[in-house]
N, C-alpha and C positions, 0 to 999 in steps of 0.2 A: 924553643924558647920557653924558659920559666914564667908561667901566668902569675900576676901580681895577686894578692889576696884582699879582697875588698869586703867590707861589711856596710849593709843597707839598714840604717836604722829607722824604722818606720812607726813615727809616733802620732799622735792624735793630731798635731799641728804641723808635721813638718816629716817630709824625708831627708835623711843625711847620707850622703855615701863617704866612707872613710877608706884610705889606704896605708897598710903599713910599710913604710920605707926603713930609713935610719930613726925617722920619727913620725908618728901617726899624725896623718894630714887628712883635713877635710876637702874634698874634692869638689863637693856641690852640695847645695841645698834647695830643695824645693817644698814651698809652703803650699798646705792644702787645709783642709777643716773637716776631717772625717766624722767626726761626732756631731757636727752640726748638721752636714749636707750628706754623709754618705758617699758611696761611689759603686757602680757596677764593675764586674771583673773586665770587661772588654775596655772601658773607661780607664780604669786603674792600669790595665796591661799597655794602653795607648801613652798613657802619663809616665809610667815607669819606663817604659821602653825608650822613649825619648830622653828621658832624664839619664839612663845608664848608658846610652849609645855610645859615646865617646870612649868608653872603657872596656865594653863588654867583650869585645873580640879577643882582648890579651889578659883576662882578668877572669878569677872564680869569684862569683859574688855569693855571700850568705847574708840572709836578711833576717831581722829580728823585730817582731811587733810588739807594741806595749799596750796601754790603756785602752786606747780605741778597741783593739781587738779583744782584749779581756772582757771589756763591757758587751761587746756585741757579736755574738756567734754570727751574725750575718756579715758584718764586717770582716770578721777573721777569715770567713769562708771565701767572700770575695777577694782579699787581699792574697789568701794561700792560692786560689786557682790563676790570678794573674800572674805571681811569683813563679807558678808550675809552668806557665805558657812560656814564660820568658827564660826558663832554665835555671830558675833561682832557688837555692834551697831556703825555706822559710820555715820558722816556728814562733809562736808566740810565748813570750816569758812572764812569768809571775812578777809581781811588784816586788816581791822579796828578793828575787833573782836580779831584779834591777837595781836594787839597793846592793847587792853583792856586787856586781860590775862596777857600779861606781865607787865602791870601797876599793876594789883592786886597782881602779886607774887613779885614785886619789894616792896610793901607796907609793907610784912612781912618777908622781908629777911635782908640779911646782908648788903646790898647796902646802903650807906648813901643817905638819899631822896634829898640832895641838887645836886647829880649827875645826868646829862643825862644818858640815858641807851639805848644802841644799841643792837637790836636782829638780827643777821643775818642768812638768811636762804639760800637754793639752788636758790630761785627764788624771794626773796623779803627781804627788809630791813626796820624794823620799829626802829624809835627812838622817844622815849617819853624823854619830857622837863619839869623839875618842874615848871617852871614858863609858859609853854603853856597848854593851855586846850587840844589842838588837838595833835595826833601824827603827826610825820614826816612819810610819807610812801613813799618809794623808790620801784619802779616796777623791781629792778634787783637783783641778787644775785650772789652765788658762781658759780653756772653753768653757768650762761649767761659770768661771768667773765672768767672763763676757756676757754670757747669756743671764744669769742671775741678777747682776748689776748694771746691765744695758750699757756694757763700756765701749760698744760698738756703734752705740747711737751717737747724736750731734753732743757736743760738748754739755750743753745746759742739763742734757737728760742722763747722763753718767752718774752713776751714785759711787764717786770714787772715795769718798771718806767712809761711807757706809762698809764698800768693799773691804778696805784697808782694816776697818775695826773688826769686821767678821773675821778676815784672814788672822788677825792678831789672836782671837780668842782660840783659834784651832790650832795654833802653835804650840809646842811644849814650852813649859814654865823654864825647863831647863836649858832652853837655847842660849849659847854663848857667842862669841865672836865667831863669824860664820864666813864661809865663801858660798860663792853663788854662782853655777854653773851653766853650760849651755849657750856659750855665745856672748856671755854678759860682758866680758872684756871688749872684744870688737865692738860691740853696741856701744858701750860708754864712751870709749874712745873715739868713735866716729863723730860724736858731737862736742869734741874738742877739749872733754875732762882731762887734766892732768891728773895721773894717779900717783900716790906717794908711797915708793916702794911696793906698787902694786895694789895698794888699797885704795878705794874710791870714799872721799868724806861724805857723811851724811847730809852737809851742807850744801854741797854740789849736787848729791843726789836729789834732794828734796827741790832744789832749783829746776832741774832737768825735767823731774817728774810733773811738776805744775805747767809747766812750758807744754810738754806733751799732751797733757789732758786736756789742754785748751785748744788743741787743734781738730779740724775737721777729719774724717778718716781719710780722706785723699791728700792731705797735707801730710798726714802720719806716714801714709804708704810712700811718699815722695821722697822721705828722708831715711829710707831705710838702707843699712850698711849691706844687707842681703837682698832676696828679691821682695818685691813690695808687699807681699801678703804677710811677710815676716812680722811687720810692725802692728799687724791686729792683734798680735798680744802683747804688745808694749805696754799699754797703760794697765792691763791686769798684772803683768809682772811687775811694773814698777809698785803696784799695791802690795804685792807680796814681800818684796823688798823693804819697805818702809814699814811695813808690819814686823817684819823680822828685826829691823833696827831698833823699832820701841820694844818687842819682848826681850831681846837681849841687852837693851840698855846700852847699845854702843853707838859710837860716833864716827864709824867707818865699817866697810866690810871688803872683802877682796873677790873681785869680779874675775871670773875663769871661763875659758873656752872650752873646757873639760868637758865631755860626754860620756854616756854609758858605753859607746862604742870603744872607747879607748881601753876601757876594762875588758871587752870582749877580744880586742886584737891582742891584747897582753896574753891571752891564754891560748892562741892559735899558732 
């Protein structure tokens, strides 16, 4: 029996498992907080082993690590050891390679080629622009914003406006109409927002952002379209989108479920 090819995208904020069939399909997602909490190899092996168990027997799995592993040699070693114990090939990729994988994914996706594309992770952000040969690489992500601006605290302690303004200042002035990847389409539609030819209006997004920023953390987690911990990045992610809308001076953006793993699977 021919084994399927799976890619395990190990990010700072989540692990995502993808399979290439007629189309590239996300099989499952596991949310964690590697930069905040770290993990030792036995625990990581247990978590990842349970995560991939339904598919492991009939698949060849290759794993890639991103920002958390780039920042911390200790985390990279623990992840590598856990993957080795599970029979998974693993390597840490650079932020530049991450951006190139995104570019490959975009070329064969639904995203219009004229859009800038933002890929936001737990510890880094990549922006590719159609008129620019080199990507914009920002050395911060969801986990950093959560910590710096207290976005996981009670609503009255969160510095949402400060966060949005700070991100705005980090974004390139050249930012134009943009797509925002990484599960954003599923996330937005789960709250009943109607997209117009694939685009989300700024008005609808501002309303959603204000609503979610007012919720306690357990309320946020209960409304996740994925696993509950995925929503621990929602307020920070919303700040990034709003900052990008302000920086680009646009009244809409294109949410997308595209991920760098799509680019990786396009080349295997």
